[in-house]
C-alpha positions as CSV (number, residue, x, y, z in Angstrom):
1,M,-0.7,21.1,-5.4
2,R,-2.1,18.8,-3.5
3,K,-1.0,18.4,0.2
4,I,-1.3,15.3,2.4
5,E,-0.5,15.4,5.8
6,L,0.9,12.9,7.6
7,L,-0.2,12.7,11.4
8,A,1.4,11.5,14.0
9,P,1.2,11.0,17.7
10,A,2.4,12.4,20.7
11,K,2.5,11.2,24.0
12,D,4.3,13.5,25.3
13,V,6.3,16.6,24.8
14,E,9.6,14.4,24.0
15,C,7.5,12.4,21.6
16,G,5.6,15.6,19.7
17,I,9.4,17.0,19.3
18,T,10.4,13.5,17.9
19,A,7.5,13.5,15.4
20,I,8.4,16.6,13.2
21,K,12.0,16.1,13.6
22,C,11.2,12.7,12.0
23,G,9.2,14.3,9.6
24,A,5.2,14.6,10.7
25,D,3.2,17.4,9.0
26,A,0.7,17.3,12.5
27,V,0.9,15.8,15.7
28,Y,-2.1,15.1,18.1
29,I,-1.7,15.1,21.8
30,G,-4.0,14.5,24.6
31,A,-4.4,17.7,27.3
32,H,-5.1,16.8,31.2
33,K,-8.0,15.6,31.2
34,F,-11.0,14.9,28.5
35,G,-8.7,13.1,26.5
36,A,-9.4,9.7,25.5
37,R,-6.0,8.0,26.9
38,Q,-6.4,8.8,29.9
39,A,-2.5,7.5,30.8
40,A,-1.1,10.5,28.0
41,G,-2.0,13.2,29.5
42,N,-0.6,17.4,29.1
43,S,-0.4,20.9,30.2
44,V,-1.9,23.1,27.8
45,E,2.5,24.7,28.5
46,D,3.2,21.7,27.2
47,I,1.4,21.5,24.3
48,K,2.4,25.6,24.0
49,Q,5.9,24.1,23.8
50,V,5.6,21.3,21.5
51,V,2.8,23.7,18.8
52,D,6.4,26.4,18.9
53,F,8.2,23.6,17.3
54,A,5.6,22.1,15.4
55,H,4.8,26.1,13.6
56,Q,8.6,27.0,12.5
57,Y,8.0,23.9,10.3
58,Y,4.7,24.6,9.5
59,S,3.2,21.2,10.8
60,K,0.0,21.7,13.1
61,V,-0.5,20.4,16.5
62,Y,-4.4,19.0,17.2
63,V,-5.6,18.4,20.6
64,T,-7.9,15.5,21.5
65,L,-10.5,16.5,23.8
66,N,-12.5,13.2,22.7
67,T,-14.4,11.7,25.2
68,L,-17.9,11.8,26.5
69,L,-18.7,14.8,28.6
70,Y,-21.5,14.4,31.5
71,D,-23.2,17.6,32.1
72,D,-21.0,19.2,35.4
73,E,-17.7,18.7,32.9
74,L,-19.1,20.9,29.8
75,S,-17.9,24.4,31.1
76,A,-14.6,22.5,32.4
77,A,-14.5,21.8,28.9
78,E,-15.4,24.6,27.2
79,K,-12.7,26.5,29.5
80,L,-9.7,24.1,28.8
81,I,-10.6,24.5,24.8
82,Y,-10.3,28.2,24.6
83,Q,-7.3,27.5,26.9
84,L,-5.8,25.4,23.6
85,Y,-7.0,28.4,21.4
86,K,-4.7,31.0,22.8
87,A,-2.2,28.2,23.1
88,G,-2.0,28.2,18.9
89,I,-3.3,24.6,18.7
90,D,-4.7,24.4,15.2
91,G,-7.7,21.8,15.7
92,L,-9.5,20.2,17.9
93,I,-10.7,16.0,18.0
94,V,-13.8,15.8,19.6
95,Q,-16.4,13.1,20.0
96,D,-18.8,14.1,22.5
97,A,-21.7,16.2,20.4
98,G,-22.6,17.8,23.8
99,I,-19.6,20.3,22.6
100,C,-21.1,22.0,19.4
101,E,-23.5,23.6,21.8
102,L,-20.9,25.4,23.7
103,E,-19.9,28.6,22.9
104,L,-16.6,27.7,21.3
105,P,-13.4,29.5,19.5
106,P,-12.8,29.9,16.2
107,L,-11.1,26.5,15.8
108,P,-10.8,23.6,12.9
109,L,-13.2,20.8,14.4
110,I,-12.1,17.4,13.7
111,A,-14.9,14.3,13.8
112,S,-13.0,11.6,15.8
113,T,-13.7,8.1,14.9
114,Q,-15.3,7.8,17.5
115,M,-18.3,9.7,16.0
116,D,-19.2,6.5,14.2
117,N,-18.1,8.0,10.8
118,C,-18.6,5.0,8.9
119,N,-20.8,6.1,5.7
120,A,-21.0,8.9,3.3
121,A,-24.7,10.1,4.7
122,K,-22.7,10.4,8.2
123,V,-19.9,12.4,7.2
124,K,-22.0,15.3,4.6
125,F,-23.9,15.9,7.9
126,L,-20.5,16.2,9.8
127,E,-19.7,18.6,7.0
128,D,-22.7,20.7,7.0
129,V,-22.4,21.5,10.4
130,G,-19.5,22.4,10.4
131,F,-16.6,20.3,10.9
132,S,-13.4,20.6,9.2
133,R,-12.4,17.1,9.3
134,V,-13.7,13.7,10.1
135,I,-11.6,11.0,11.2
136,L,-12.8,8.3,8.7
137,A,-13.9,4.5,11.1
138,R,-11.2,1.6,10.2
139,E,-13.3,-0.5,9.1
140,L,-13.5,1.3,5.4
141,T,-12.3,-0.2,2.6
142,I,-11.2,2.0,-0.4
143,E,-13.8,1.3,-2.3
144,Q,-16.6,3.0,0.6
145,I,-14.0,5.8,1.1
146,R,-14.2,7.1,-2.1
147,E,-18.5,6.9,-1.9
148,I,-17.8,9.3,1.1
149,R,-15.1,11.6,-1.3
150,N,-17.9,11.7,-3.9
151,A,-20.9,12.9,-2.0
152,T,-18.5,15.7,0.2
153,T,-15.4,17.7,0.1
154,I,-14.4,17.7,3.4
155,E,-11.5,16.7,4.7
156,L,-10.9,12.6,4.9
157,E,-8.4,11.6,7.9
158,C,-7.2,7.9,7.5
159,F,-5.5,5.6,9.7
160,V,-2.9,3.9,8.3
161,Q,0.0,2.3,10.8
162,G,-1.0,0.8,14.5
163,A,-3.3,-0.6,16.9
164,L,-6.5,-2.0,15.6
165,C,-9.6,-2.2,18.2
166,V,-11.9,-4.8,17.1
167,G,-14.9,-3.1,18.5
168,A,-16.5,-1.2,15.8
169,S,-15.0,2.8,16.5
170,G,-16.9,4.1,18.9
171,R,-19.2,1.4,19.4
172,C,-17.4,-1.1,21.9
173,Y,-19.1,-1.0,25.5
174,M,-17.2,-4.7,26.7
175,S,-14.8,-2.5,29.1
176,Y,-17.5,-0.9,30.5
177,A,-20.1,-3.8,31.0
178,L,-17.4,-5.7,32.8
179,G,-15.5,-3.4,34.8
180,G,-17.2,0.1,34.7
181,R,-13.8,1.7,33.1
182,S,-15.6,3.1,29.5
183,G,-13.7,3.2,26.3
184,N,-15.1,6.1,25.8
185,R,-14.1,8.2,28.9
186,G,-10.9,7.0,27.9
187,E,-10.0,4.5,30.8
188,C,-11.1,1.2,28.2
189,A,-9.4,-1.9,29.9
190,Q,-8.4,-3.6,26.8
191,P,-10.5,-6.9,27.7
192,C,-10.5,-7.5,23.9
193,R,-6.6,-8.6,24.8
194,K,-7.5,-11.3,27.7
195,L,-7.6,-15.6,27.0
196,Y,-10.9,-16.4,26.4
197,S,-12.6,-19.6,25.6
198,L,-14.7,-21.1,22.2
199,K,-18.1,-22.8,23.2
200,N,-21.1,-24.0,21.0
201,K,-24.7,-24.0,23.0
202,N,-24.3,-27.3,23.3
203,G,-21.7,-25.9,25.9
204,D,-18.4,-28.0,23.8
205,I,-14.9,-26.4,23.6
206,L,-13.7,-25.4,20.5
207,V,-10.6,-23.4,21.2
208,E,-9.4,-22.9,24.4
209,N,-8.0,-20.1,26.6
210,R,-6.6,-18.0,23.3
211,H,-6.9,-14.1,23.0
212,L,-9.9,-14.4,20.3
213,L,-10.5,-10.7,20.2
214,S,-7.0,-9.8,19.4
215,L,-5.6,-8.0,15.9
216,K,-2.4,-7.6,14.1
217,D,-1.5,-4.5,13.9
218,L,-3.1,-2.2,11.0
219,S,-0.4,-1.5,8.6
220,L,-1.1,0.2,5.4
221,S,2.0,1.9,3.4
222,N,1.4,-0.3,0.6
223,Y,-2.3,1.4,0.2
224,L,-1.2,4.8,-0.1
225,K,-1.1,6.0,-3.0
226,D,-4.2,3.8,-3.2
227,L,-6.0,6.3,-1.0
228,I,-4.6,9.8,-1.9
229,E,-7.2,8.8,-5.0
230,A,-9.4,7.9,-3.1
231,G,-10.1,11.3,-1.0
232,V,-8.0,10.5,2.0
233,S,-5.6,13.8,2.2
234,S,-4.7,13.0,5.9
235,F,-3.3,9.8,7.2
236,K,-2.6,8.6,11.0
237,I,-0.8,6.9,13.3
238,E,-2.3,5.5,15.9
239,G,0.2,5.1,19.0
240,R,-0.6,7.8,22.3
241,L,0.5,5.3,24.4
242,K,3.8,4.9,22.6
243,D,7.2,6.3,23.3
244,A,9.4,8.3,21.3
245,S,11.4,5.5,19.5
246,Y,8.5,3.9,18.4
247,V,6.7,7.4,17.1
248,G,10.5,8.1,15.4
249,N,10.6,5.1,13.5
250,V,7.3,4.4,12.2
251,T,7.2,8.6,11.5
252,G,10.5,8.2,9.6
253,Y,9.2,5.1,7.8
254,Y,5.7,6.5,6.3
255,R,8.1,9.8,5.3
256,G,9.5,8.0,3.1
257,K,6.9,6.3,1.8
258,L,5.3,9.6,1.0
259,D,8.2,11.3,0.1
260,E,8.5,8.3,-2.5
261,I,5.4,8.6,-3.8
262,F,5.6,12.9,-4.0
263,I,8.3,12.2,-6.6
264,R,6.1,11.1,-9.3
265,S,3.0,12.9,-9.0
266,E,1.7,16.6,-7.8
267,L,1.1,16.4,-4.5
268,R,2.6,17.5,-1.7
269,A,4.3,17.4,1.9
270,A,1.4,20.1,3.7
271,S,4.7,21.1,5.7
272,S,8.1,22.2,4.8
273,G,11.5,21.1,5.5
274,K,13.6,17.6,4.3
275,V,14.6,15.0,6.4
276,D,17.3,12.8,7.5
277,L,16.8,10.4,9.7
278,G,20.3,9.0,11.2
279,F,18.8,5.1,10.9
280,T,17.1,3.6,8.3
281,A,13.1,3.1,9.4
282,D,11.5,-0.6,10.0
283,L,8.1,-1.1,10.8
284,T,9.5,-4.9,12.3
285,K,11.5,-3.3,14.6
286,T,9.2,-1.1,17.4
287,F,6.6,-2.6,19.0
288,C,4.4,-5.5,16.5
289,R,2.6,-7.7,16.7
290,G,2.6,-9.1,13.2
291,F,0.4,-7.1,10.5
292,T,-2.9,-6.8,8.7
293,D,-4.0,-4.3,6.2
294,Y,-7.9,-5.0,7.7
295,G,-9.6,-5.6,4.1
296,I,-9.2,-2.0,3.1
297,S,-9.0,-3.9,-0.7
298,G,-12.6,-6.0,0.0
299,R,-10.2,-8.3,1.0
300,S,-8.2,-9.9,4.0
301,G,-6.4,-13.0,5.2
302,K,-5.6,-14.3,9.2
303,I,-6.2,-11.2,11.1
304,A,-6.5,-11.5,14.6
305,A,-3.1,-12.4,16.9
306,I,-5.2,-14.8,19.0
307,D,-2.1,-16.5,20.5
308,S,-0.5,-13.3,21.8
309,P,-1.6,-9.4,22.2
310,K,2.0,-9.0,22.6
311,S,5.3,-7.9,20.1
312,I,6.3,-10.1,17.8
313,G,8.6,-7.8,16.2
314,Q,11.0,-8.6,13.3
315,Y,10.3,-12.4,11.5
316,I,13.7,-14.0,12.1
317,G,13.5,-18.0,10.7
318,E,13.2,-21.1,10.6
319,V,15.3,-23.2,13.5
320,S,17.7,-25.5,11.3
321,E,19.7,-27.1,14.3
322,A,18.9,-27.3,18.0
323,G,21.8,-27.7,20.7
324,R,21.9,-28.3,24.0
325,D,22.6,-24.4,24.8
326,F,22.4,-22.9,21.2
327,F,19.8,-23.1,17.8
328,V,21.0,-22.1,14.2
329,V,18.3,-20.0,12.1
330,D,18.1,-19.8,8.9
331,C,18.2,-16.6,7.5
332,G,19.9,-13.3,6.1
333,V,19.1,-11.3,9.1
334,E,21.7,-10.6,11.4
335,L,21.2,-10.9,14.8
336,H,23.8,-9.2,17.9
337,N,24.0,-10.1,20.8
338,A,21.4,-8.7,24.3
339,D,19.2,-9.2,21.2
340,G,15.6,-10.8,22.4
341,I,13.8,-13.3,20.9
342,C,10.8,-15.0,21.0
343,F,8.9,-18.2,19.4
344,F,5.4,-20.0,19.7
345,D,6.0,-22.9,21.9
346,S,4.3,-26.6,21.6
347,R,1.0,-25.0,23.1
348,K,1.3,-21.9,20.8
349,N,2.3,-19.7,23.8
350,L,4.7,-17.4,23.0
351,Q,7.9,-17.1,25.0
352,G,11.3,-15.6,25.0
353,T,14.7,-15.5,26.3
354,V,18.0,-13.1,24.9
355,V,20.9,-13.7,23.0
356,N,23.9,-13.7,25.0
357,K,26.4,-14.8,22.2
358,I,26.8,-15.6,18.4
359,E,29.4,-18.3,17.9
360,N,30.2,-19.8,14.3
361,G,26.6,-19.0,12.8
362,R,25.2,-20.7,16.6
363,V,22.6,-18.6,18.3
364,Y,23.7,-18.8,22.1
365,H,21.1,-17.3,24.8
366,Q,19.8,-18.0,28.2
367,K,17.7,-21.2,27.9
368,M,17.0,-23.2,25.0
369,E,13.2,-24.7,26.4
370,G,10.7,-25.2,23.4
371,I,13.4,-24.5,21.1
372,Y,13.7,-27.1,18.5
373,A,14.2,-27.8,15.0
374,G,11.2,-26.3,12.2
375,V,10.7,-23.3,15.6
376,K,10.1,-20.0,14.2
377,I,11.7,-17.5,15.5
378,Y,11.5,-13.6,16.4
379,R,13.2,-11.0,17.5
380,N,11.0,-8.6,19.9
381,L,14.3,-6.5,20.8
382,D,16.9,-5.6,18.1
383,H,19.6,-4.0,20.8
384,L,21.5,-2.6,18.2
385,F,18.5,-0.2,16.8
386,L,17.2,0.5,19.6
387,K,20.6,1.9,21.2
388,Q,20.3,4.0,17.9
389,L,16.8,5.0,18.3
390,K,17.6,6.2,22.1
391,K,20.4,8.5,20.4
392,M,18.8,9.6,17.6
393,E,19.7,12.6,16.0
394,A,17.0,13.1,13.1
395,C,17.5,16.7,11.5
396,R,14.9,18.6,10.5
397,K,15.8,21.2,7.1
398,I,13.7,24.2,5.2
399,A,16.0,24.8,2.2
400,L,17.1,28.4,2.5
401,S,18.2,30.2,-1.1
402,I,20.7,33.5,0.1
403,V,21.8,36.3,-2.2
404,L,24.7,38.7,-0.7
405,K,23.7,42.1,-2.8
406,D,25.2,45.7,-2.3
407,T,23.6,48.5,-0.9
408,D,24.5,52.6,-0.6
409,N,26.3,52.0,2.2
410,G,26.6,48.2,2.6
411,V,25.4,44.7,1.9
412,V,22.9,43.1,2.1
413,L,21.6,39.4,2.7
414,C,18.7,38.1,1.4
415,G,16.7,34.6,1.5
416,E,13.5,33.0,0.3
417,D,12.8,29.8,1.6
418,C,10.8,27.1,0.2
419,D,7.6,27.8,1.2
420,G,7.8,31.4,-0.8
421,N,9.0,33.5,2.0
422,K,11.6,35.8,1.7
423,A,13.4,37.9,4.0
424,E,16.8,40.5,4.2
425,F,19.0,41.4,6.5
426,E,21.3,44.4,6.1
427,I,24.1,46.2,7.7
428,A,26.7,49.3,7.0
429,F,29.9,48.5,5.9
430,V,32.6,49.6,4.4
431,K,33.8,47.9,1.1
432,E,37.3,47.2,0.8
433,A,38.3,44.6,-2.3
434,A,40.0,41.5,-1.6
435,I,43.0,41.1,-2.1
436,K,43.4,37.5,-2.7
437,K,40.3,37.3,-4.4
438,D,39.6,33.3,-4.3
439,A,40.3,32.8,-1.2
440,A,37.8,35.7,-0.2
441,L,35.2,34.0,-2.3
442,N,35.5,30.7,-0.4
443,T,35.0,32.4,2.5
444,I,32.5,34.4,2.3
445,S,30.1,31.2,0.4
446,T,31.9,28.7,2.9
447,Q,30.5,31.1,6.2
448,I,27.7,31.6,4.6
449,Q,26.2,28.0,3.6
450,K,26.9,27.5,7.8
451,L,23.6,27.8,9.5
452,G,24.2,25.8,12.3
453,N,22.1,24.6,14.8
454,S,19.1,26.6,12.8
455,I,15.5,25.2,11.2
456,F,17.7,26.2,8.1
457,Q,19.5,25.2,5.3
458,C,21.3,27.0,2.4
459,S,20.0,25.4,-1.0
460,E,21.7,28.0,-3.0
461,F,24.5,30.8,-2.0
462,R,24.9,33.6,-5.0
463,L,27.6,37.2,-4.4
464,A,26.2,39.4,-6.7
465,T,28.0,42.6,-5.0
466,D,29.9,44.1,-7.7
467,G,33.0,43.3,-6.6
468,V,34.2,41.1,-4.0
469,Y,35.2,42.7,-1.2
470,F,37.3,41.0,2.5
471,F,34.4,40.5,5.4
472,P,35.7,39.4,8.7
473,V,33.9,36.5,9.8
474,S,32.0,38.0,12.3
475,V,30.7,40.1,10.0
476,L,29.3,37.0,7.7
477,N,28.0,35.7,11.0
478,E,26.3,38.9,12.2
479,L,24.2,38.4,8.3
480,K,23.3,35.5,8.4
481,R,22.3,35.6,12.2
482,G,20.5,38.7,11.4
483,L,18.9,36.8,8.5
484,V,17.8,33.6,9.9
485,E,16.0,35.8,12.8
486,K,14.0,37.6,9.9
487,M,13.3,34.1,8.0
488,I,11.7,33.3,11.2
489,E,9.8,35.9,11.7
490,V,8.4,36.4,8.5
491,R,7.6,32.6,8.1
492,E,5.5,33.1,11.5
493,T,3.8,36.1,10.0
494,N,2.9,34.1,7.0
495,R,1.6,31.1,8.6
496,A,-1.7,29.8,7.4
497,V,-3.8,30.7,10.5
498,R,-7.1,27.9,9.6
499,K,-10.3,29.0,11.5
500,G,-13.2,26.7,11.7
501,G,-16.4,26.3,13.7
502,I,-20.0,25.1,14.5
503,V,-22.9,26.8,12.0
504,K,-25.3,26.6,13.8
505,N,-28.1,25.2,11.1
506,D,-31.0,22.6,11.3
507,V,-29.4,20.3,8.6
508,S,-31.2,16.5,9.5
509,Y,-29.0,13.9,11.2
510,P,-29.4,10.5,9.2
511,Q,-30.9,8.6,11.7
512,V,-34.4,10.0,13.6
513,S,-33.7,7.8,16.7
514,F,-31.2,5.7,18.2
515,D,-29.9,4.0,21.7
516,Y,-27.1,3.5,23.8
517,T,-25.1,3.6,20.6
518,G,-25.6,7.2,20.1
519,N,-23.2,7.8,23.0
520,V,-25.5,10.5,24.5
521,L,-24.6,11.5,27.8
522,N,-25.4,15.1,28.6
523,E,-28.3,17.5,27.7
524,K,-25.9,19.6,25.2
525,A,-25.3,16.6,23.3
526,K,-29.0,16.2,23.3
527,Q,-30.2,19.0,22.4
528,F,-27.9,19.5,19.7
529,Y,-29.4,15.9,17.8
530,K,-32.9,17.2,18.8
531,R,-32.1,20.6,16.5
532,H,-30.9,18.2,13.8
533,G,-34.1,15.9,13.6
534,V,-33.5,13.1,16.1
535,K,-36.9,12.3,18.0
536,T,-35.2,9.6,20.0
537,I,-32.8,9.5,21.9
538,G,-31.5,6.6,24.4
539,A,-29.4,7.4,27.2
540,A,-25.3,6.6,26.8
541,A,-24.0,3.4,28.3
542,E,-22.1,5.5,30.9
543,S,-24.9,7.0,32.4
544,G,-26.0,3.6,33.8
545,L,-27.2,1.3,31.9
546,D,-26.9,-2.5,32.6
547,M,-25.6,-3.7,29.8
548,T,-26.8,-7.5,30.4
549,G,-27.8,-9.1,27.6
550,K,-26.9,-5.7,25.1
551,V,-24.4,-5.8,22.3
552,V,-21.1,-4.6,24.1
553,M,-19.2,-4.7,21.0
554,S,-19.7,-4.0,16.7
555,T,-16.9,-6.2,14.7
556,K,-15.8,-6.3,11.1
557,Y,-13.4,-9.0,12.6
558,C,-15.5,-12.7,12.0
559,I,-14.1,-15.3,14.7
560,R,-15.4,-18.0,12.2
561,K,-13.7,-16.9,9.3
562,E,-10.2,-16.2,11.7
563,L,-10.6,-19.8,12.6
564,G,-11.9,-21.3,9.2
565,L,-15.0,-22.4,10.5
566,C,-16.9,-19.9,8.3
567,E,-20.0,-21.9,6.0
568,G,-19.3,-18.9,3.2
569,R,-22.3,-16.7,2.2
570,L,-25.4,-18.0,3.8
571,S,-29.0,-17.2,3.4
572,K,-29.7,-16.7,7.1
573,E,-26.9,-15.9,10.0
574,A,-24.4,-18.8,11.2
575,E,-25.2,-20.6,14.9
576,H,-24.4,-18.3,17.5
577,L,-21.5,-19.4,19.3
578,F,-20.1,-18.7,22.7
579,L,-17.1,-16.9,24.9
580,E,-16.3,-17.0,28.0
581,D,-13.2,-15.6,29.7
582,G,-11.1,-16.6,32.6
583,D,-13.5,-15.0,34.6
584,G,-16.4,-17.1,33.7
585,R,-18.5,-14.9,32.0
586,C,-19.7,-15.6,29.1
587,F,-21.0,-13.3,25.6
588,E,-22.9,-15.0,22.9
589,I,-21.9,-14.1,19.3
590,R,-24.5,-13.7,16.6
591,F,-22.3,-13.7,12.8
592,R,-23.8,-11.0,10.6
593,C,-23.4,-13.5,7.4
594,G,-22.4,-11.6,3.5
595,N,-21.2,-8.5,4.6
596,C,-19.3,-10.7,7.9
597,G,-18.9,-9.2,11.4
598,M,-20.6,-9.8,14.7
599,E,-22.1,-8.4,17.7
600,I,-21.3,-9.7,21.0
601,I,-23.5,-9.8,23.6
602,L,-23.0,-9.7,27.5
603,K,-24.9,-13.0,29.0
């Protein structure tokens, strides 16, 4: 059966273990340096802790080593990779091609989305040089993914949930250009979430002080089956800066959606165990800017969150009545005391308050300013739901079929798990026929099936002894403890370990030249591309380039389309517009009409 992987983020050990408990087939986590989220670094020892926990369920752990590296960092990166390999990680996510020139352990390499995995030619190249997987560019449609699948056999990983970078993967230099903090070095200052004014060439203000580059969050939960059919085998949740509550909720939600698909198909999860979440997952009840499918089907509606980059959460309803210290909202959603609610005021600025009490359908809260009939109310903090998440008791168990049999000197307890692993534990035992057979049978069955805090759950128990014997409870407990220990040993012995590595060949890269957008920051990366036929290699922006007059962001998103200013398919590009931030810095916007998109140039 084809295996499909649900891949969750892990900011730290707690998030990693929470993700696995809630059904993740794999997690991705950053080491203490060289990861694209500097604020989410972990020691090798902590990563080993996540690895050991994940491997019990045949879940995998991938480490993000996906920043661009300077020459003097390469040896430290190589040393770190070996440490991670010894810790047992299952793959390495990389961006810098210079890593391909290092002496690496036989780890599967995963091409970060920052390698601009946007077409079949680039993905085929990465497959030919030894990458085991590519993380697809978020900008792709299902049809484009299908084209890549038809031209390659490499594993395809696709983002399905979480924050969207407005800039095309790996091709955003705005943060670096403005303040020297490079997203490709894990230091993005998120200028795309800030306020901008939009002007025309005459300086007329078209839109003032809005978050014009801030996108809603991606959510492709309704496209999972389509993406599987298009060739995707790993579904990735974004969020290495998110807490355990977010990770557990979103992972649990996607686990449920995928399991529904598996029931009616020749598909299965890439890891073992059934999950009991202990709560009902809901994507709107943890961080949520509103959702977009980002045009995955080739069409898209509004995709930006221009009024606020903050979480607005779950839509509750519209205010039908507003009094001095209360309001009434028409909705089928139950609000609770201490819930956080928010709304957009008459100036479209996000405001928030806290529910104090609910009485006779009226919602009383801390402040009424800005709330009147017709205002749309959102709940961005569900107090009871988050309380439930913080007490999260998600339980993941591996099905184990158990049989008790005779031996010459006693009995043996045999087990087979859902992956076909088999183990047995035998003890010497003086067999005495039970006087009360029914009571003895009940004791044997009940006691053996209680597998306690182990990772197993008895799916079937069968007594296959010649007679019904009297067993002290202590003997039954010894049998099942011994079987559990043996099963864990056998599972680890039989756990498939995938090897990988770069193939040193001269396969041609699909471009013969590139400028700073090739993201080449060290001599090893230059050496890699030269071997693969690239003649002209520009230095990366992070080498110290002055970005004035250069494209600092290329996007699928179009401000004209979002604001209703699009004139449709034009024979030439639309008139340039200009963005100005709160510090007076100006950017020119050039539009790619027809296919839709834009380029932003620092003035």
